[in-house]
C-alpha positions, 0 to 999 in steps of 0.5 A: 061233840060235847059230852053234855049233848051226848048225854042228852041225846042218848036215852037210857033204859026206861026213857026209851019209848019205842015198842021194838028195838034192834038190839046189839049185845054188850059184846057188839054182836047183833041180837036182832029186833026184839021188844023193848021189854026183852031188851031191857031184861037182857041188859038187866040180866047182865047188870048193864044199861040199855042205851039208844044209840041210833034213835032215828033208825026204824026200829031204833038201835039200842046197845047193852053197855055200861053207860057210866064207863062209856061217858068216862071214856069219852071224857078221857079221850077228849082230854087227851086230844 
């Protein structure tokens, strides 16, 4: 998958529109279903981004991560392949 398409597909932080999300923490542990406001606060407290990774799920699955680092690592993997 093209990185530009990946970036367009993933909604970040304030672009997420669902009222509730299934939250996965930065450590990969499932936090559970929380309101969008709680999820955004959780990400902000850690200085990270909230990224919608499975938008078609009910509720959408979001993960707390450093999105810039994620995109950089994806590009690096593609160059090595």
